[in-house]
N, C-alpha and C positions, 0 to 999 in steps of 0.2 A: 512142778515149775520147770520150764524149759531152760536149756543151757544158755541161750542168748539172753533170756530174761534175768537169769542169775548174774550173768556178766554185767548187764546194765545196772542191776542193783549195786554191785560192788563199785562200779565207777561212779554211780550217783552218790554213794556214801561220801566220796571224796570230792564232790563237785565244787566245794568252796575252799579247796586246798590245792590250787594250781601248782604249787611247788612240788607236789607229789606225783603229778600226772606223768612226768617222764619216767619216774621209777616204776609206775604201774604198767608201762607200755608192754612188757612181756606177757601180761595177762590177756592182751587182745588176741594173741595167737593160740590161747588155750581153749579147750572145749570143757564145759562144765556140766556135771550131772549131779543129781541129789536123790538119795534113796535111803530110807531107814536111818535118818539122822547123820548120814555121811555125805559130805560134799566131796565129789571126785573131781580132780583137776587133771585133765589129760593134756600132757605137754607134747610138743612136736618131736623132740629128741632129748638125748642126755644133757646137752649143753643148755637147752631151753629149760629143762627140769632144774638145773642148778640156778638159773636166773630166777625162776619162780620160787624155788626153795628159799632164796634170800629175802623174799617178800612175805614170808609166812606170818610175821607179826602184823603186816598191813592187811592180810587176809582175815586174820582172827577178829579184828575190831568190828567190821561190819557184820560178819557172820554171827558173832556173839550178840551184838546190839539188835539184830533183826531176828534172832532165834532161828536161823536157817539150818544149823547142824550142830552136832556135838563133836564131830571129828572131821578133819581135813585129810584127804588121801591124795597124794601126788603120784602120777603115773607117767611113764614114758616107755616107748618100745625098747625092749631089751635091757631095761634097768629095773632094779628092785623097787618095789612100791615103798613110798615113805608115808607114814601116818603120824598125824599130830592131833592132840586134843585141842578143842577150841577154847575151853576154859582151863587155864593153867592154875593149879592150886599150889600154894606155897607151903612148904614144910614148916611146922611150928618152930623148928630150930632156926629157920631163916628170919622169923619174926622177932626173935628174942634179942 
């Protein structure tokens, strides 16, 4: 699945929630790729990476619902890669 198609799927997931559209704006400048259960989000620079990092929970929902990946990796030139699981499991201690 191509990067533009992945991007359209993410925005389409939130099409009925216009109050979130402004928050999702930084994703329009990203390039997306997917391989072996990993969704890679390529950011423009370090500042852009921080903006996208703040949206990680909004990224998780459509990726999990559509079964697109098991992991999200954020990348930007000259910055360390950030990796997040799509499904977040809760510790039994937190459930008690």
